[in-house]
N, C-alpha and C positions, 0 to 999 in steps of 0.2 A: 306418086306413091299413094298408099292408103293406110288406114289404121283400123284395127278391130279391137273392140273392148267388150268383154263379157265374162262368162264363166264356162268352165269345162269340168267334167267329172273324171275323164280318162287321165290317169297319171302318166301315161306314155303314148300320147297321140303321135300320128305321123307329123314330124316336124315341118315338112314342106307345106302341108295343107291342114293344119290342126283345126281351122275354122270349119272344115267339112266333117269333122268328127261327129258321130251321132250323139255325143254328150256335150256338144258345144251350143251355147245360147248367147246372143249378144247383138252388137250393131257394128256394121262397117258401112258399105254403100246402102245395104238393105238390112232389115232385121234378119237374124238367123235363129232358127229353131231346129234342134237336133241335126245341125250341120247343113240344113237346107235354107236357102234364101227365101224370105217371105216377101209379099208385096210391100213396097216401101211406104205407102200411105203418105202421111205428112212428113215422115222422116226423109231427109235429103242428104245425110252423111255428115261426117265430121269436117269442121273448118278450123283453121289456126285460131288458137285462143279459146276454144270451147271449154266450158266447164259443165260437168255433169255429176249428179248424185245418184248412186246406185243402192238398191235395196233388194235382198233376196227374202221373199216371204214364203216360208215353208208351209204355213197354214193355208194360205191362199194359192199355193203352188204357182208363183209368178216371180219373174225378175222384172223390177221396175227401174226406169232411168228417168230422172227429172233433168231435162236439158235446159240450161239457163238461157242461152241465146234465143231459143225458140219458145221459151216459157211454157213448155208442155212436158207431160209425163208420157213415156212410151212403155209398153209392156210386152214381154214375151212369156207365154204360158209355159210352165214346166209340167212334165207328165205326172210327177208325184212328189211328196215331201222328201223322200230319200234323195232325189236328184238335187234338191235345194241343199240338203244337209251335207252332201258329198262334194259340193261345188268348190272349185278353186278359181282364183282370179285368172283370167285369160286375156293377155294383151298381145297383139301382133302389130308390128310397125314395118311398113314396106316403103319407107322414105328416109334416105340418109339425112341425118341431122334432126329428125323428129324426136321430140321429148314428150313423155307422158309423166305427169306428176300424180302420185297416188298418196292419199292421206286418209286418216280415219275421219269418219263423219263428225261434224260439229253438232252442238246441241240443236241449232236451228235447222239443220239439214233434213231431219225426219219431218219436221213441220212443212218444209217446202214440198216434199213428196205428197204429204196428206192433202195439202191445199190445192194441188194440181192433178189429182186423180180423176 
């Protein structure tokens, strides 16, 4: 199975392939921008036990993810501030028994993103 974590602007995407929606940005096997897979670069996909911190920056028009296991920050550019402002959390799980825990950022989380940009 696989996992996709990111954002989406469309409130009613195709349920079977919402990661391919033109308003979808995030990470699965590859980074995804506007529903299209990008070159993976250093990103190698999710593994069990991964922790990540996400930030949507409407001013810089970017979605950032600090990935703790890899000790690196990954980015997907957004087309404009409106895309960032309309974004909704977008999670896809394609593996029975998979669990994703979502929580509000802690005080030190923003610092982790800033230190690894």
